[in-house]
C-alpha positions in Angstrom: 76.8 85.6 240.8 75.6 82.1 242.0 78.4 79.7 242.9 79.2 76.6 241.0 77.4 74.3 243.4 74.1 76.2 243.0 74.4 76.1 239.2 75.2 72.4 239.2 72.2 71.6 241.4 70.0 73.6 239.1 71.2 71.8 236.0 70.6 68.5 237.7 67.0 69.6 238.6 66.2 70.7 235.1 67.6 67.4 233.6 65.2 65.5 235.9 62.3 67.7 234.7 63.4 67.0 231.1 63.2 63.3 231.7 59.7 63.6 233.1 58.4 65.8 230.3 60.0 63.6 227.6 58.4 60.5 229.2 55.0 62.2 229.4 55.3 63.2 225.7 55.9 59.6 224.6 53.0 58.3 226.8 50.6 61.0 225.3 51.8 60.1 221.8 51.0 56.4 222.3 47.5 57.2 223.8 46.8 59.7 221.0 47.1 57.1 218.3 44.4 54.9 220.0 42.2 57.9 220.8 42.5 59.3 217.2 41.5 55.9 215.8 38.5 55.8 218.2 37.1 59.2 217.2 37.7 58.7 213.5 35.7 55.4 213.7 32.9 57.1 215.7 32.4 60.2 213.5 30.7 58.4 210.5 28.3 56.6 212.8 27.4 59.8 214.7 26.8 61.7 211.5 24.7 58.9 210.0 22.7 58.7 213.2 22.0 62.4 213.0 21.0 62.3 209.4 18.8 59.2 209.8 17.1 60.8 212.8 16.4 63.9 210.7 14.9 61.8 207.8 12.6 59.9 210.1 11.6 63.1 212.0 10.8 64.7 208.7 8.5 61.9 207.7 6.7 61.9 211.1 3.9 64.5 210.7 1.3 63.2 213.2 3.3 63.5 216.4 6.9 64.3 217.3 9.1 62.8 220.0 9.5 65.0 223.1 13.3 65.3 222.5 12.6 66.8 219.1 10.1 69.4 220.3 11.4 72.9 221.1 9.9 74.8 224.0 8.1 78.0 223.2 9.9 79.8 226.0 13.5 78.8 227.0 13.8 79.9 230.6 16.3 77.3 232.1 19.4 76.2 230.2 21.6 73.4 231.3 25.2 73.4 230.1 27.2 70.2 229.8 30.8 71.2 229.9 33.4 68.5 228.9 37.1 68.8 229.9 39.9 66.5 231.0 40.5 65.1 234.4 44.2 66.1 234.4 46.1 69.2 233.4 49.5 69.7 231.8 47.8 70.1 228.5 48.5 73.8 227.7 45.4 75.9 227.2 43.2 72.9 226.3 40.8 73.0 229.2 41.0 76.8 229.6 39.7 77.3 226.0 36.7 75.1 226.6 35.9 76.9 229.9 36.3 80.3 228.2 33.8 79.4 225.5 31.3 78.0 228.0 31.6 81.1 230.2 31.0 83.4 227.2 27.8 81.5 226.4 26.6 81.4 230.0 27.0 85.2 230.2 24.8 85.6 227.1 22.1 83.4 228.7 22.2 85.4 231.9 22.0 88.6 230.0 18.8 87.2 228.3 17.3 86.5 231.7 17.7 82.8 231.6 18.5 80.5 234.5 21.6 78.3 234.4 22.4 74.8 235.5 25.8 73.2 234.9 26.8 69.6 234.5 30.5 68.8 234.1 32.3 65.8 232.6 35.9 66.0 233.6 37.6 67.0 236.9 39.0 70.3 235.6 35.5 71.6 234.8 34.2 70.4 238.1 37.0 72.2 240.0 36.5 75.4 238.0 32.7 75.6 238.6 33.0 74.6 242.3 35.1 77.7 242.7 33.2 80.1 240.4 29.6 78.9 240.1 28.9 76.5 243.0 25.2 77.3 243.2 24.7 76.5 239.5 26.7 73.2 239.5 24.2 70.4 239.7 26.1 67.3 238.7 29.8 66.3 238.1 31.3 63.3 236.4 34.9 62.2 236.4 36.0 60.5 233.1 38.5 58.2 234.8 40.5 56.1 232.3 39.5 55.3 228.7 36.1 56.6 227.5 33.4 54.0 227.2 29.9 54.3 225.7 28.4 53.4 229.1 29.7 56.7 230.5 28.0 58.7 227.8 24.8 56.7 228.1 24.7 57.3 231.9 25.0 61.1 231.4 22.6 61.0 228.5 19.9 59.2 230.4 20.0 61.8 233.2 19.8 64.7 230.7 16.9 63.1 228.8 15.0 62.5 232.1 15.5 66.2 233.1 14.4 67.5 229.8 11.3 65.3 229.5 10.4 66.1 233.1 10.4 69.8 232.3 13.3 70.6 234.7 15.3 72.3 231.8 14.2 73.8 228.6 17.4 73.4 226.6 20.7 71.6 227.0 23.9 73.0 225.5 27.0 70.8 225.0 30.4 72.4 225.2 33.6 70.4 224.4 36.8 70.5 222.5 36.8 69.1 218.9 39.9 67.2 217.7 40.9 68.8 214.4 44.6 67.7 214.3 47.5 67.1 216.6 48.2 70.8 216.7 44.6 72.1 216.6 41.8 71.4 219.1 38.8 73.7 218.7 36.3 74.4 221.4 32.8 74.0 220.0 29.2 74.2 221.4 25.8 73.2 220.1 22.3 72.5 221.4 22.2 68.8 222.5 18.5 68.7 223.5 16.1 69.3 221.8 17.6 67.4 219.0 18.1 69.6 216.0 16.2 68.5 212.8 17.3 71.5 210.8 18.5 69.2 208.0 15.1 67.6 207.6 13.8 69.8 204.8 17.1 69.5 202.9 17.2 65.8 203.3 13.6 65.3 202.2 14.3 67.4 199.1 17.5 65.4 198.4 15.6 62.2 198.8 12.9 63.3 196.3 15.5 64.2 193.6 17.6 61.1 194.2 17.6 58.0 192.0 17.5 55.8 195.2 14.2 54.2 196.1 12.2 55.9 198.9 12.8 54.8 202.5 10.3 52.4 204.1 10.0 52.6 207.8 8.9 49.6 209.8 7.0 49.2 212.0 6.4 53.0 211.9 8.2 56.3 212.3 6.8 57.0 215.8 8.2 53.7 217.3 11.5 54.2 215.5 11.8 57.8 216.9 11.1 56.5 220.4 14.2 54.3 220.0 16.4 56.5 218.0 16.0 59.9 219.8 17.4 58.8 223.2 20.2 56.9 221.4 21.0 60.0 219.3 21.6 62.0 222.5 23.9 59.3 223.9 25.8 59.0 220.6 26.3 62.8 220.5 27.6 62.7 224.1 29.9 59.8 223.3 31.3 61.6 220.3 32.0 64.7 222.4 33.8 62.6 225.0 35.9 60.9 222.3 36.7 64.2 220.7 37.8 65.6 224.1 39.9 62.5 224.8 41.8 62.7 221.5 42.2 66.5 221.9 43.5 66.1 225.5 46.3 63.7 224.5 47.2 65.8 221.4 47.4 68.9 223.6 49.4 67.2 226.3 51.8 65.7 223.7 52.4 69.2 222.2 52.8 70.8 225.6 55.3 68.2 226.8 57.2 68.5 223.6 57.5 72.3 224.1 58.4 71.8 227.7 61.2 69.3 226.8 62.5 71.7 224.2 62.5 74.5 226.8 64.4 72.4 229.3 67.0 71.7 226.7 67.5 75.4 226.0 67.6 76.1 229.8 70.3 73.4 230.3 72.4 74.9 227.5 72.2 78.3 229.1 72.9 77.0 232.6 75.9 75.0 231.2 77.3 78.1 229.6 76.8 80.1 232.8 78.5 77.2 234.8 81.5 77.3 232.4 81.8 81.0 232.7 81.6 80.9 236.5 84.2 78.1 236.6 86.5 80.1 234.2 86.1 83.2 236.4 86.9 81.2 239.5 90.1 79.7 237.9 91.2 83.1 236.7 90.7 84.5 240.1 92.8 81.7 241.7 95.5 82.2 239.2 95.6 85.9 239.9 95.8 85.2 243.6 98.7 82.8 243.1 100.6 85.2 240.8 100.0 88.0 243.3 101.2 85.9 246.2 104.3 84.8 244.3 105.2 88.4 243.4 104.7 89.4 247.0 107.1 86.7 248.2 109.7 87.8 245.7 
C-alpha cells in the first residue's frame, strides 16, 4: 500500500492537471463561439457561389473553363488533407486522417498515383512519418484562419491542375455539425463539380423569376468565378475545421476535467483509508506496549 506522502503528492499533481484542463476548456469555449459565428456566416456565401457557378457553367455551351473540365483518364490524384496544428482534441484529427487514408488506399488499388498536400501540423507530421515520398506541400494554419491562407493554397492547386501536373484534387476535412459532432467529409475540389447544372436550369425554366442575364458574357464570368470558387471552398473547409477543432477540444477538456475530479475523489478516499489504517496501527502498538508494561 502506498504511504500517505505518495498519495498526497499524487492528489496535488492531479489537482494541478485539473486546473490546466479546466482553463483549456474555457479558452476553447471562448474561441468556439467566434469560430462558429465565422463558419455560419461563410456557409451561405459558399453555397451561393457554388450554385451561381453551376448556373453560369450550364449556360456556357461554346467553351468551358479548364477548372470545370474533367480529364478523360484520372491517373494522378492530389489529396488536400486539413487538420489542426495542435492536439488535445480527442479523435478529431485521427478521424480525418483515417478517412483520407481509406480513400488513398482505394486510389492506389485503382492504379492511380498519389500526391498529398496538408493544411495543419498534425496532418503534416502524420504523412512525414507514413507517406514521406507522396507529401509535396505542407501548410501550418497558425492562429486565426484568414481568406488569404485559403487563397494561397488555392492558387497553387489551380496552377498544378491547369498545368496538367494532377488530374484530380480531393479535399478532406472535418465538417462542424454541432459542439458534440464533427464529421470527416471529402469531395472533389478540382475539377469543380457542376452536377447541379441540369437541375438548376430546369428550376430556372419553371420559376416565375425572370431569366438571368450575364454581362459581359459567361466565358469572362467563369474565368473570374472558377478560381474564386476553389478558394472559397478551401476557405470554408478551413473554417469548418477551425470550429470543429475548438468544439472537440472543449469536449475533450471537459471530459478530462470530469475524470480528474473522479480521480481526486478516489485518491482522497484511499488517503483517508490509509490514514485510518495508520492511526489504528499506532493505537494497537500503544495498547500492546501498555499491556506489556503492566
